[in-house]
PyMOL Python script that loads the backbone (N, CA, C, O; Angstrom):
from pymol import cmd

cmd.read_pdbstr("""\
ATOM      1  N   MET A   1      52.454 195.262 180.581  1.00  0.00           N
ATOM      2  CA  MET A   1      51.974 196.109 179.519  1.00  0.00           C
ATOM      3  C   MET A   1      51.135 197.247 180.084  1.00  0.00           C
ATOM      4  O   MET A   1      51.213 198.371 179.587  1.00  0.00           O
ATOM      5  N   MET A   2      50.349 196.984 181.094  1.00  0.00           N
ATOM      6  CA  MET A   2      49.514 198.034 181.679  1.00  0.00           C
ATOM      7  C   MET A   2      50.383 199.103 182.334  1.00  0.00           C
ATOM      8  O   MET A   2      50.059 200.289 182.266  1.00  0.00           O
ATOM      9  N   ILE A   3      51.476 198.699 182.962  1.00  0.00           N
ATOM     10  CA  ILE A   3      52.384 199.660 183.590  1.00  0.00           C
ATOM     11  C   ILE A   3      53.045 200.535 182.527  1.00  0.00           C
ATOM     12  O   ILE A   3      53.143 201.752 182.685  1.00  0.00           O
ATOM     13  N   MET A   4      53.499 199.897 181.434  1.00  0.00           N
ATOM     14  CA  MET A   4      54.138 200.650 180.358  1.00  0.00           C
ATOM     15  C   MET A   4      53.168 201.662 179.734  1.00  0.00           C
ATOM     16  O   MET A   4      53.551 202.796 179.447  1.00  0.00           O
ATOM     17  N   SER A   5      51.935 201.256 179.531  1.00  0.00           N
ATOM     18  CA  SER A   5      50.965 202.175 178.939  1.00  0.00           C
ATOM     19  C   SER A   5      50.679 203.340 179.879  1.00  0.00           C
ATOM     20  O   SER A   5      50.484 204.468 179.426  1.00  0.00           O
ATOM     21  N   LYS A   6      50.653 203.080 181.174  1.00  0.00           N
ATOM     22  CA  LYS A   6      50.435 204.152 182.155  1.00  0.00           C
ATOM     23  C   LYS A   6      51.631 205.100 182.190  1.00  0.00           C
ATOM     24  O   LYS A   6      51.453 206.318 182.218  1.00  0.00           O
ATOM     25  N   LEU A   7      52.840 204.558 182.189  1.00  0.00           N
ATOM     26  CA  LEU A   7      54.052 205.378 182.219  1.00  0.00           C
ATOM     27  C   LEU A   7      54.163 206.294 180.999  1.00  0.00           C
ATOM     28  O   LEU A   7      54.625 207.430 181.104  1.00  0.00           O
ATOM     29  N   HIS A   8      53.734 205.787 179.841  1.00  0.00           N
ATOM     30  CA  HIS A   8      53.836 206.554 178.595  1.00  0.00           C
ATOM     31  C   HIS A   8      52.534 207.262 178.229  1.00  0.00           C
ATOM     32  O   HIS A   8      52.396 207.812 177.136  1.00  0.00           O
ATOM     33  N   ASN A   9      51.581 207.237 179.166  1.00  0.00           N
ATOM     34  CA  ASN A   9      50.306 207.927 178.971  1.00  0.00           C
ATOM     35  C   ASN A   9      49.565 207.442 177.719  1.00  0.00           C
ATOM     36  O   ASN A   9      49.009 208.245 176.970  1.00  0.00           O
ATOM     37  N   LEU A  10      49.565 206.136 177.502  1.00  0.00           N
ATOM     38  CA  LEU A  10      48.895 205.546 176.349  1.00  0.00           C
ATOM     39  C   LEU A  10      47.498 205.073 176.731  1.00  0.00           C
ATOM     40  O   LEU A  10      47.252 204.687 177.874  1.00  0.00           O
ATOM     41  N   HIS A  11      46.605 205.107 175.782  1.00  0.00           N
ATOM     42  CA  HIS A  11      45.235 204.625 175.988  1.00  0.00           C
ATOM     43  C   HIS A  11      45.219 203.103 175.832  1.00  0.00           C
ATOM     44  O   HIS A  11      45.696 202.584 174.823  1.00  0.00           O
ATOM     45  N   THR A  12      44.688 202.396 176.799  1.00  0.00           N
ATOM     46  CA  THR A  12      44.579 200.936 176.705  1.00  0.00           C
ATOM     47  C   THR A  12      43.129 200.524 176.918  1.00  0.00           C
ATOM     48  O   THR A  12      42.343 201.225 177.555  1.00  0.00           O
ATOM     49  N   LYS A  13      42.805 199.365 176.363  1.00  0.00           N
ATOM     50  CA  LYS A  13      41.454 198.840 176.509  1.00  0.00           C
ATOM     51  C   LYS A  13      41.518 197.325 176.569  1.00  0.00           C
ATOM     52  O   LYS A  13      42.179 196.697 175.742  1.00  0.00           O
ATOM     53  N   LEU A  14      40.848 196.740 177.524  1.00  0.00           N
ATOM     54  CA  LEU A  14      40.767 195.295 177.674  1.00  0.00           C
ATOM     55  C   LEU A  14      39.378 194.862 177.234  1.00  0.00           C
ATOM     56  O   LEU A  14      38.378 195.444 177.655  1.00  0.00           O
ATOM     57  N   ILE A  15      39.315 193.849 176.395  1.00  0.00           N
ATOM     58  CA  ILE A  15      38.031 193.407 175.854  1.00  0.00           C
ATOM     59  C   ILE A  15      37.828 191.928 176.155  1.00  0.00           C
ATOM     60  O   ILE A  15      38.737 191.117 175.977  1.00  0.00           O
ATOM     61  N   ASP A  16      36.631 191.586 176.610  1.00  0.00           N
ATOM     62  CA  ASP A  16      36.246 190.192 176.810  1.00  0.00           C
ATOM     63  C   ASP A  16      35.091 189.909 175.843  1.00  0.00           C
ATOM     64  O   ASP A  16      34.041 190.547 175.923  1.00  0.00           O
ATOM     65  N   PHE A  17      35.286 188.969 174.944  1.00  0.00           N
ATOM     66  CA  PHE A  17      34.258 188.647 173.960  1.00  0.00           C
ATOM     67  C   PHE A  17      33.320 187.578 174.513  1.00  0.00           C
ATOM     68  O   PHE A  17      33.747 186.474 174.851  1.00  0.00           O
ATOM     69  N   VAL A  18      32.062 187.917 174.597  1.00  0.00           N
ATOM     70  CA  VAL A  18      31.048 186.963 175.046  1.00  0.00           C
ATOM     71  C   VAL A  18      30.656 186.119 173.835  1.00  0.00           C
ATOM     72  O   VAL A  18      30.431 186.651 172.748  1.00  0.00           O
ATOM     73  N   LEU A  19      30.579 184.831 174.022  1.00  0.00           N
ATOM     74  CA  LEU A  19      30.244 183.907 172.928  1.00  0.00           C
ATOM     75  C   LEU A  19      31.196 184.067 171.750  1.00  0.00           C
ATOM     76  O   LEU A  19      30.762 184.186 170.604  1.00  0.00           O
ATOM     77  N   ALA A  20      32.482 184.070 172.034  1.00  0.00           N
ATOM     78  CA  ALA A  20      33.492 184.312 171.011  1.00  0.00           C
ATOM     79  C   ALA A  20      33.506 183.229 169.932  1.00  0.00           C
ATOM     80  O   ALA A  20      33.426 183.545 168.745  1.00  0.00           O
ATOM     81  N   TYR A  21      33.605 181.976 170.318  1.00  0.00           N
ATOM     82  CA  TYR A  21      33.777 180.907 169.328  1.00  0.00           C
ATOM     83  C   TYR A  21      32.659 180.830 168.301  1.00  0.00           C
ATOM     84  O   TYR A  21      32.946 180.625 167.122  1.00  0.00           O
ATOM     85  N   PRO A  22      31.389 180.986 168.694  1.00  0.00           N
ATOM     86  CA  PRO A  22      30.321 180.897 167.685  1.00  0.00           C
ATOM     87  C   PRO A  22      30.321 182.034 166.666  1.00  0.00           C
ATOM     88  O   PRO A  22      29.524 182.000 165.728  1.00  0.00           O
ATOM     89  N   GLN A  23      31.180 183.033 166.814  1.00  0.00           N
ATOM     90  CA  GLN A  23      31.246 184.134 165.851  1.00  0.00           C
ATOM     91  C   GLN A  23      32.055 183.756 164.605  1.00  0.00           C
ATOM     92  O   GLN A  23      31.875 184.349 163.542  1.00  0.00           O
ATOM     93  N   ALA A  24      32.938 182.775 164.741  1.00  0.00           N
ATOM     94  CA  ALA A  24      33.846 182.422 163.642  1.00  0.00           C
ATOM     95  C   ALA A  24      33.231 181.366 162.722  1.00  0.00           C
ATOM     96  O   ALA A  24      32.527 180.463 163.175  1.00  0.00           O
ATOM     97  N   LYS A  25      33.509 181.496 161.435  1.00  0.00           N
ATOM     98  CA  LYS A  25      33.063 180.496 160.459  1.00  0.00           C
ATOM     99  C   LYS A  25      33.991 179.284 160.539  1.00  0.00           C
ATOM    100  O   LYS A  25      35.179 179.428 160.827  1.00  0.00           O
ATOM    101  N   VAL A  26      33.458 178.106 160.287  1.00  0.00           N
ATOM    102  CA  VAL A  26      34.281 176.896 160.309  1.00  0.00           C
ATOM    103  C   VAL A  26      35.072 176.781 159.010  1.00  0.00           C
ATOM    104  O   VAL A  26      34.617 177.220 157.954  1.00  0.00           O
ATOM    105  N   ASN A  27      36.254 176.189 159.098  1.00  0.00           N
ATOM    106  CA  ASN A  27      37.137 176.055 157.933  1.00  0.00           C
ATOM    107  C   ASN A  27      36.908 174.773 157.149  1.00  0.00           C
ATOM    108  O   ASN A  27      37.428 174.624 156.043  1.00  0.00           O
ATOM    109  N   SER A  28      36.144 173.857 157.699  1.00  0.00           N
ATOM    110  CA  SER A  28      35.910 172.582 157.024  1.00  0.00           C
ATOM    111  C   SER A  28      34.418 172.247 157.078  1.00  0.00           C
ATOM    112  O   SER A  28      33.646 172.927 157.755  1.00  0.00           O
ATOM    113  N   VAL A  29      34.032 171.222 156.377  1.00  0.00           N
ATOM    114  CA  VAL A  29      32.633 170.802 156.361  1.00  0.00           C
ATOM    115  C   VAL A  29      32.388 169.871 157.548  1.00  0.00           C
ATOM    116  O   VAL A  29      33.049 168.842 157.689  1.00  0.00           O
ATOM    117  N   ILE A  30      31.432 170.244 158.397  1.00  0.00           N
ATOM    118  CA  ILE A  30      31.110 169.455 159.593  1.00  0.00           C
ATOM    119  C   ILE A  30      29.604 169.258 159.627  1.00  0.00           C
ATOM    120  O   ILE A  30      28.835 170.212 159.501  1.00  0.00           O
ATOM    121  N   TYR A  31      29.192 168.006 159.800  1.00  0.00           N
ATOM    122  CA  TYR A  31      27.779 167.680 159.919  1.00  0.00           C
ATOM    123  C   TYR A  31      27.506 167.171 161.323  1.00  0.00           C
ATOM    124  O   TYR A  31      28.322 166.451 161.898  1.00  0.00           O
ATOM    125  N   LEU A  32      26.345 167.550 161.881  1.00  0.00           N
ATOM    126  CA  LEU A  32      25.953 167.147 163.228  1.00  0.00           C
ATOM    127  C   LEU A  32      24.557 166.554 163.209  1.00  0.00           C
ATOM    128  O   LEU A  32      23.721 166.907 162.377  1.00  0.00           O
ATOM    129  N   HIS A  33      24.323 165.644 164.143  1.00  0.00           N
ATOM    130  CA  HIS A  33      22.960 165.176 164.372  1.00  0.00           C
ATOM    131  C   HIS A  33      22.245 166.254 165.181  1.00  0.00           C
ATOM    132  O   HIS A  33      22.880 166.930 165.990  1.00  0.00           O
ATOM    133  N   PRO A  34      20.944 166.430 164.983  1.00  0.00           N
ATOM    134  CA  PRO A  34      20.205 167.404 165.793  1.00  0.00           C
ATOM    135  C   PRO A  34      20.306 167.051 167.282  1.00  0.00           C
ATOM    136  O   PRO A  34      20.513 165.888 167.626  1.00  0.00           O
ATOM    137  N   PRO A  35      20.162 168.039 168.159  1.00  0.00           N
ATOM    138  CA  PRO A  35      20.198 167.756 169.595  1.00  0.00           C
ATOM    139  C   PRO A  35      19.123 166.741 169.985  1.00  0.00           C
ATOM    140  O   PRO A  35      18.101 166.619 169.311  1.00  0.00           O
ATOM    141  N   GLU A  36      19.359 166.025 171.062  1.00  0.00           N
ATOM    142  CA  GLU A  36      18.423 165.005 171.531  1.00  0.00           C
ATOM    143  C   GLU A  36      17.056 165.635 171.777  1.00  0.00           C
ATOM    144  O   GLU A  36      16.947 166.696 172.391  1.00  0.00           O
ATOM    145  N   GLY A  37      16.034 164.974 171.297  1.00  0.00           N
ATOM    146  CA  GLY A  37      14.676 165.471 171.468  1.00  0.00           C
ATOM    147  C   GLY A  37      14.164 166.273 170.279  1.00  0.00           C
ATOM    148  O   GLY A  37      12.971 166.566 170.195  1.00  0.00           O
ATOM    149  N   ILE A  38      15.050 166.628 169.367  1.00  0.00           N
ATOM    150  CA  ILE A  38      14.640 167.380 168.178  1.00  0.00           C
ATOM    151  C   ILE A  38      14.757 166.456 166.969  1.00  0.00           C
ATOM    152  O   ILE A  38      15.827 165.914 166.693  1.00  0.00           O
ATOM    153  N   ILE A  39      13.664 166.283 166.264  1.00  0.00           N
ATOM    154  CA  ILE A  39      13.644 165.419 165.096  1.00  0.00           C
ATOM    155  C   ILE A  39      13.363 166.288 163.866  1.00  0.00           C
ATOM    156  O   ILE A  39      12.358 166.996 163.806  1.00  0.00           O
ATOM    157  N   ILE A  40      14.252 166.220 162.908  1.00  0.00           N
ATOM    158  CA  ILE A  40      14.087 166.995 161.678  1.00  0.00           C
ATOM    159  C   ILE A  40      14.012 166.017 160.515  1.00  0.00           C
ATOM    160  O   ILE A  40      14.881 165.164 160.338  1.00  0.00           O
ATOM    161  N   THR A  41      12.947 166.164 159.725  1.00  0.00           N
ATOM    162  CA  THR A  41      12.799 165.293 158.555  1.00  0.00           C
ATOM    163  C   THR A  41      12.593 166.142 157.308  1.00  0.00           C
ATOM    164  O   THR A  41      12.111 167.272 157.372  1.00  0.00           O
ATOM    165  N   PHE A  42      12.969 165.568 156.181  1.00  0.00           N
ATOM    166  CA  PHE A  42      12.747 166.197 154.880  1.00  0.00           C
ATOM    167  C   PHE A  42      12.354 165.083 153.926  1.00  0.00           C
ATOM    168  O   PHE A  42      13.108 164.129 153.728  1.00  0.00           O
ATOM    169  N   ASN A  43      11.175 165.205 153.336  1.00  0.00           N
ATOM    170  CA  ASN A  43      10.631 164.156 152.463  1.00  0.00           C
ATOM    171  C   ASN A  43      10.609 162.804 153.159  1.00  0.00           C
ATOM    172  O   ASN A  43      10.876 161.771 152.544  1.00  0.00           O
ATOM    173  N   GLY A  44      10.285 162.821 154.452  1.00  0.00           N
ATOM    174  CA  GLY A  44      10.164 161.575 155.208  1.00  0.00           C
ATOM    175  C   GLY A  44      11.485 160.969 155.656  1.00  0.00           C
ATOM    176  O   GLY A  44      11.479 159.884 156.238  1.00  0.00           O
ATOM    177  N   LYS A  45      12.611 161.618 155.412  1.00  0.00           N
ATOM    178  CA  LYS A  45      13.919 161.093 155.811  1.00  0.00           C
ATOM    179  C   LYS A  45      14.505 161.981 156.909  1.00  0.00           C
ATOM    180  O   LYS A  45      14.318 163.197 156.919  1.00  0.00           O
ATOM    181  N   TYR A  46      15.219 161.336 157.830  1.00  0.00           N
ATOM    182  CA  TYR A  46      15.900 162.093 158.870  1.00  0.00           C
ATOM    183  C   TYR A  46      17.093 162.831 158.266  1.00  0.00           C
ATOM    184  O   TYR A  46      17.767 162.310 157.377  1.00  0.00           O
ATOM    185  N   VAL A  47      17.347 164.030 158.748  1.00  0.00           N
ATOM    186  CA  VAL A  47      18.438 164.833 158.197  1.00  0.00           C
ATOM    187  C   VAL A  47      19.473 165.152 159.276  1.00  0.00           C
ATOM    188  O   VAL A  47      19.208 165.044 160.473  1.00  0.00           O
ATOM    189  N   VAL A  48      20.646 165.545 158.815  1.00  0.00           N
ATOM    190  CA  VAL A  48      21.687 166.042 159.715  1.00  0.00           C
ATOM    191  C   VAL A  48      21.865 167.535 159.430  1.00  0.00           C
ATOM    192  O   VAL A  48      21.365 168.050 158.430  1.00  0.00           O
ATOM    193  N   LEU A  49      22.575 168.213 160.311  1.00  0.00           N
ATOM    194  CA  LEU A  49      22.756 169.652 160.180  1.00  0.00           C
ATOM    195  C   LEU A  49      24.184 169.970 159.747  1.00  0.00           C
ATOM    196  O   LEU A  49      25.143 169.384 160.249  1.00  0.00           O
ATOM    197  N   LYS A  50      24.310 170.900 158.814  1.00  0.00           N
ATOM    198  CA  LYS A  50      25.634 171.344 158.377  1.00  0.00           C
ATOM    199  C   LYS A  50      26.010 172.570 159.208  1.00  0.00           C
ATOM    200  O   LYS A  50      25.265 173.548 159.256  1.00  0.00           O
ATOM    201  N   LEU A  51      27.147 172.508 159.846  1.00  0.00           N
ATOM    202  CA  LEU A  51      27.598 173.577 160.725  1.00  0.00           C
ATOM    203  C   LEU A  51      28.156 174.740 159.909  1.00  0.00           C
ATOM    204  O   LEU A  51      29.015 174.540 159.050  1.00  0.00           O
ATOM    205  N   ARG A  52      27.666 175.963 160.175  1.00  0.00           N
ATOM    206  CA  ARG A  52      28.154 177.154 159.462  1.00  0.00           C
ATOM    207  C   ARG A  52      29.082 177.997 160.332  1.00  0.00           C
ATOM    208  O   ARG A  52      29.967 178.678 159.814  1.00  0.00           O
ATOM    209  N   LYS A  53      28.887 177.957 161.638  1.00  0.00           N
ATOM    210  CA  LYS A  53      29.712 178.712 162.585  1.00  0.00           C
ATOM    211  C   LYS A  53      30.329 177.735 163.576  1.00  0.00           C
ATOM    212  O   LYS A  53      29.812 176.640 163.797  1.00  0.00           O
ATOM    213  N   SER A  54      31.428 178.146 164.158  1.00  0.00           N
ATOM    214  CA  SER A  54      32.142 177.288 165.100  1.00  0.00           C
ATOM    215  C   SER A  54      31.342 177.100 166.393  1.00  0.00           C
ATOM    216  O   SER A  54      30.435 177.876 166.696  1.00  0.00           O
ATOM    217  N   LEU A  55      31.688 176.077 167.132  1.00  0.00           N
ATOM    218  CA  LEU A  55      31.051 175.786 168.416  1.00  0.00           C
ATOM    219  C   LEU A  55      32.115 175.519 169.470  1.00  0.00           C
ATOM    220  O   LEU A  55      33.212 175.059 169.153  1.00  0.00           O
ATOM    221  N   TYR A  56      31.787 175.809 170.724  1.00  0.00           N
ATOM    222  CA  TYR A  56      32.667 175.411 171.817  1.00  0.00           C
ATOM    223  C   TYR A  56      32.764 173.892 171.804  1.00  0.00           C
ATOM    224  O   TYR A  56      31.771 173.212 171.548  1.00  0.00           O
ATOM    225  N   GLY A  57      33.930 173.361 172.074  1.00  0.00           N
ATOM    226  CA  GLY A  57      34.117 171.923 172.119  1.00  0.00           C
ATOM    227  C   GLY A  57      34.666 171.323 170.839  1.00  0.00           C
ATOM    228  O   GLY A  57      35.143 170.188 170.850  1.00  0.00           O
ATOM    229  N   LEU A  58      34.611 172.061 169.731  1.00  0.00           N
ATOM    230  CA  LEU A  58      35.221 171.557 168.506  1.00  0.00           C
ATOM    231  C   LEU A  58      36.738 171.611 168.644  1.00  0.00           C
ATOM    232  O   LEU A  58      37.283 172.500 169.297  1.00  0.00           O
ATOM    233  N   LYS A  59      37.400 170.662 168.029  1.00  0.00           N
ATOM    234  CA  LYS A  59      38.853 170.558 168.139  1.00  0.00           C
ATOM    235  C   LYS A  59      39.566 171.841 167.701  1.00  0.00           C
ATOM    236  O   LYS A  59      40.543 172.250 168.328  1.00  0.00           O
ATOM    237  N   ASP A  60      39.093 172.464 166.648  1.00  0.00           N
ATOM    238  CA  ASP A  60      39.780 173.651 166.130  1.00  0.00           C
ATOM    239  C   ASP A  60      39.032 174.957 166.418  1.00  0.00           C
ATOM    240  O   ASP A  60      39.261 175.960 165.741  1.00  0.00           O
ATOM    241  N   ALA A  61      38.143 174.953 167.412  1.00  0.00           N
ATOM    242  CA  ALA A  61      37.342 176.140 167.715  1.00  0.00           C
ATOM    243  C   ALA A  61      38.213 177.332 168.112  1.00  0.00           C
ATOM    244  O   ALA A  61      37.960 178.452 167.667  1.00  0.00           O
ATOM    245  N   GLY A  62      39.222 177.112 168.932  1.00  0.00           N
ATOM    246  CA  GLY A  62      40.094 178.195 169.358  1.00  0.00           C
ATOM    247  C   GLY A  62      40.859 178.808 168.203  1.00  0.00           C
ATOM    248  O   GLY A  62      40.964 180.030 168.090  1.00  0.00           O
ATOM    249  N   ARG A  63      41.386 177.961 167.357  1.00  0.00           N
ATOM    250  CA  ARG A  63      42.151 178.442 166.196  1.00  0.00           C
ATOM    251  C   ARG A  63      41.248 179.201 165.218  1.00  0.00           C
ATOM    252  O   ARG A  63      41.640 180.236 164.680  1.00  0.00           O
ATOM    253  N   THR A  64      40.056 178.689 164.997  1.00  0.00           N
ATOM    254  CA  THR A  64      39.106 179.336 164.095  1.00  0.00           C
ATOM    255  C   THR A  64      38.748 180.724 164.615  1.00  0.00           C
ATOM    256  O   THR A  64      38.683 181.679 163.842  1.00  0.00           O
ATOM    257  N   TRP A  65      38.515 180.838 165.924  1.00  0.00           N
ATOM    258  CA  TRP A  65      38.194 182.144 166.517  1.00  0.00           C
ATOM    259  C   TRP A  65      39.389 183.090 166.393  1.00  0.00           C
ATOM    260  O   TRP A  65      39.213 184.264 166.064  1.00  0.00           O
ATOM    261  N   TRP A  66      40.598 182.594 166.651  1.00  0.00           N
ATOM    262  CA  TRP A  66      41.792 183.421 166.568  1.00  0.00           C
ATOM    263  C   TRP A  66      41.958 183.982 165.149  1.00  0.00           C
ATOM    264  O   TRP A  66      42.261 185.164 164.989  1.00  0.00           O
ATOM    265  N   GLU A  67      41.766 183.159 164.133  1.00  0.00           N
ATOM    266  CA  GLU A  67      41.874 183.615 162.749  1.00  0.00           C
ATOM    267  C   GLU A  67      40.806 184.664 162.433  1.00  0.00           C
ATOM    268  O   GLU A  67      41.077 185.635 161.727  1.00  0.00           O
ATOM    269  N   HIS A  68      39.609 184.467 162.950  1.00  0.00           N
ATOM    270  CA  HIS A  68      38.507 185.413 162.761  1.00  0.00           C
ATOM    271  C   HIS A  68      38.853 186.754 163.419  1.00  0.00           C
ATOM    272  O   HIS A  68      38.606 187.814 162.844  1.00  0.00           O
ATOM    273  N   LEU A  69      39.422 186.700 164.620  1.00  0.00           N
ATOM    274  CA  LEU A  69      39.815 187.899 165.355  1.00  0.00           C
ATOM    275  C   LEU A  69      40.934 188.644 164.624  1.00  0.00           C
ATOM    276  O   LEU A  69      40.874 189.864 164.471  1.00  0.00           O
ATOM    277  N   LEU A  70      41.961 187.904 164.173  1.00  0.00           N
ATOM    278  CA  LEU A  70      43.070 188.521 163.440  1.00  0.00           C
ATOM    279  C   LEU A  70      42.564 189.294 162.230  1.00  0.00           C
ATOM    280  O   LEU A  70      42.940 190.447 162.015  1.00  0.00           O
ATOM    281  N   GLU A  71      41.724 188.660 161.457  1.00  0.00           N
ATOM    282  CA  GLU A  71      41.185 189.280 160.246  1.00  0.00           C
ATOM    283  C   GLU A  71      40.426 190.564 160.570  1.00  0.00           C
ATOM    284  O   GLU A  71      40.577 191.577 159.887  1.00  0.00           O
ATOM    285  N   GLY A  72      39.611 190.510 161.616  1.00  0.00           N
ATOM    286  CA  GLY A  72      38.821 191.682 161.995  1.00  0.00           C
ATOM    287  C   GLY A  72      39.675 192.835 162.497  1.00  0.00           C
ATOM    288  O   GLY A  72      39.450 193.984 162.117  1.00  0.00           O
ATOM    289  N   LEU A  73      40.658 192.540 163.352  1.00  0.00           N
ATOM    290  CA  LEU A  73      41.522 193.595 163.889  1.00  0.00           C
ATOM    291  C   LEU A  73      42.380 194.233 162.802  1.00  0.00           C
ATOM    292  O   LEU A  73      42.562 195.450 162.782  1.00  0.00           O
ATOM    293  N   GLU A  74      42.906 193.408 161.901  1.00  0.00           N
ATOM    294  CA  GLU A  74      43.719 193.945 160.808  1.00  0.00           C
ATOM    295  C   GLU A  74      42.872 194.816 159.872  1.00  0.00           C
ATOM    296  O   GLU A  74      43.346 195.824 159.349  1.00  0.00           O
ATOM    297  N   LYS A  75      41.620 194.412 159.673  1.00  0.00           N
ATOM    298  CA  LYS A  75      40.720 195.153 158.781  1.00  0.00           C
ATOM    299  C   LYS A  75      40.455 196.574 159.303  1.00  0.00           C
ATOM    300  O   LYS A  75      40.262 197.497 158.511  1.00  0.00           O
ATOM    301  N   ILE A  76      40.445 196.751 160.646  1.00  0.00           N
ATOM    302  CA  ILE A  76      40.161 198.082 161.201  1.00  0.00           C
ATOM    303  C   ILE A  76      41.438 198.828 161.598  1.00  0.00           C
ATOM    304  O   ILE A  76      41.381 199.832 162.308  1.00  0.00           O
ATOM    305  N   GLY A  77      42.596 198.330 161.134  1.00  0.00           N
ATOM    306  CA  GLY A  77      43.825 199.100 161.271  1.00  0.00           C
ATOM    307  C   GLY A  77      44.746 198.761 162.422  1.00  0.00           C
ATOM    308  O   GLY A  77      45.704 199.496 162.666  1.00  0.00           O
ATOM    309  N   PHE A  78      44.496 197.673 163.144  1.00  0.00           N
ATOM    310  CA  PHE A  78      45.380 197.284 164.237  1.00  0.00           C
ATOM    311  C   PHE A  78      46.540 196.456 163.706  1.00  0.00           C
ATOM    312  O   PHE A  78      46.407 195.733 162.719  1.00  0.00           O
ATOM    313  N   LYS A  79      47.671 196.575 164.374  1.00  0.00           N
ATOM    314  CA  LYS A  79      48.846 195.767 164.038  1.00  0.00           C
ATOM    315  C   LYS A  79      49.252 194.986 165.281  1.00  0.00           C
ATOM    316  O   LYS A  79      49.215 195.508 166.395  1.00  0.00           O
ATOM    317  N   GLN A  80      49.639 193.737 165.078  1.00  0.00           N
ATOM    318  CA  GLN A  80      50.020 192.855 166.175  1.00  0.00           C
ATOM    319  C   GLN A  80      51.431 193.200 166.656  1.00  0.00           C
ATOM    320  O   GLN A  80      52.336 193.397 165.845  1.00  0.00           O
ATOM    321  N   CYS A  81      51.612 193.270 167.965  1.00  0.00           N
ATOM    322  CA  CYS A  81      52.914 193.548 168.561  1.00  0.00           C
ATOM    323  C   CYS A  81      53.835 192.340 168.340  1.00  0.00           C
ATOM    324  O   CYS A  81      53.417 191.200 168.545  1.00  0.00           O
ATOM    325  N   ASN A  82      55.069 192.581 167.927  1.00  0.00           N
ATOM    326  CA  ASN A  82      56.011 191.482 167.700  1.00  0.00           C
ATOM    327  C   ASN A  82      56.414 190.789 168.992  1.00  0.00           C
ATOM    328  O   ASN A  82      56.586 189.571 169.010  1.00  0.00           O
ATOM    329  N   ALA A  83      56.566 191.544 170.067  1.00  0.00           N
ATOM    330  CA  ALA A  83      57.020 190.981 171.346  1.00  0.00           C
ATOM    331  C   ALA A  83      55.926 190.195 172.058  1.00  0.00           C
ATOM    332  O   ALA A  83      56.198 189.149 172.647  1.00  0.00           O
ATOM    333  N   LYS A  84      54.692 190.688 172.010  1.00  0.00           N
ATOM    334  CA  LYS A  84      53.556 190.032 172.675  1.00  0.00           C
ATOM    335  C   LYS A  84      52.414 189.906 171.677  1.00  0.00           C
ATOM    336  O   LYS A  84      51.785 190.905 171.327  1.00  0.00           O
ATOM    337  N   GLN A  85      52.142 188.709 171.221  1.00  0.00           N
ATOM    338  CA  GLN A  85      51.130 188.521 170.185  1.00  0.00           C
ATOM    339  C   GLN A  85      49.707 188.776 170.657  1.00  0.00           C
ATOM    340  O   GLN A  85      48.796 188.891 169.836  1.00  0.00           O
ATOM    341  N   CYS A  86      49.503 188.866 171.965  1.00  0.00           N
ATOM    342  CA  CYS A  86      48.161 189.166 172.469  1.00  0.00           C
ATOM    343  C   CYS A  86      47.927 190.670 172.570  1.00  0.00           C
ATOM    344  O   CYS A  86      46.846 191.102 172.969  1.00  0.00           O
ATOM    345  N   VAL A  87      48.940 191.481 172.208  1.00  0.00           N
ATOM    346  CA  VAL A  87      48.828 192.937 172.257  1.00  0.00           C
ATOM    347  C   VAL A  87      48.685 193.468 170.829  1.00  0.00           C
ATOM    348  O   VAL A  87      49.428 193.077 169.929  1.00  0.00           O
ATOM    349  N   TRP A  88      47.728 194.355 170.646  1.00  0.00           N
ATOM    350  CA  TRP A  88      47.466 194.951 169.341  1.00  0.00           C
ATOM    351  C   TRP A  88      47.591 196.463 169.451  1.00  0.00           C
ATOM    352  O   TRP A  88      47.138 197.062 170.427  1.00  0.00           O
ATOM    353  N   ILE A  89      48.205 197.076 168.451  1.00  0.00           N
ATOM    354  CA  ILE A  89      48.466 198.510 168.481  1.00  0.00           C
ATOM    355  C   ILE A  89      47.816 199.152 167.255  1.00  0.00           C
ATOM    356  O   ILE A  89      47.868 198.616 166.148  1.00  0.00           O
ATOM    357  N   LYS A  90      47.206 200.306 167.484  1.00  0.00           N
ATOM    358  CA  LYS A  90      46.613 201.048 166.372  1.00  0.00           C
ATOM    359  C   LYS A  90      47.261 202.421 166.286  1.00  0.00           C
ATOM    360  O   LYS A  90      47.579 203.027 167.310  1.00  0.00           O
ATOM    361  N   ASP A  91      47.454 202.903 165.092  1.00  0.00           N
ATOM    362  CA  ASP A  91      48.057 204.225 164.855  1.00  0.00           C
ATOM    363  C   ASP A  91      49.467 204.315 165.421  1.00  0.00           C
ATOM    364  O   ASP A  91      49.747 205.171 166.261  1.00  0.00           O
ATOM    365  N   GLU A  92      50.318 203.473 164.985  1.00  0.00           N
ATOM    366  CA  GLU A  92      51.747 203.411 165.332  1.00  0.00           C
ATOM    367  C   GLU A  92      52.178 204.415 166.401  1.00  0.00           C
ATOM    368  O   GLU A  92      52.756 205.456 166.089  1.00  0.00           O
ATOM    369  N   ILE A  93      51.892 204.093 167.655  1.00  0.00           N
ATOM    370  CA  ILE A  93      52.215 204.967 168.789  1.00  0.00           C
ATOM    371  C   ILE A  93      53.607 204.674 169.321  1.00  0.00           C
ATOM    372  O   ILE A  93      54.351 205.595 169.658  1.00  0.00           O
ATOM    373  N   VAL A  94      53.960 203.408 169.397  1.00  0.00           N
ATOM    374  CA  VAL A  94      55.235 203.021 170.005  1.00  0.00           C
ATOM    375  C   VAL A  94      56.307 202.910 168.949  1.00  0.00           C
ATOM    376  O   VAL A  94      57.454 202.593 169.265  1.00  0.00           O
TER     377      VAL A  94
END
""", "prot")
cmd.dss("prot")
cmd.show_as("cartoon", "prot")
cmd.util.cbc("prot")
cmd.orient("prot")
């Protein structure tokens, strides 16, 4: 793909997302115990935490991030390449 973009004088950009998985919202209800050493109580009872964003290590973390990415790219006008799903095109160049 990089060779093709160079041959056709197209602008390309490679992006690496830092902390990608925690950016996506979870699709199901997940409860966690607080990390070891942290005790949280409410009215004298121990509580668990409800997860609002995805975490590394969750079974569906990759899929959740991918769906979050798709939604964001489509919202700003990118279209997914049919031949290579990891390639996104904006402003119908090809």
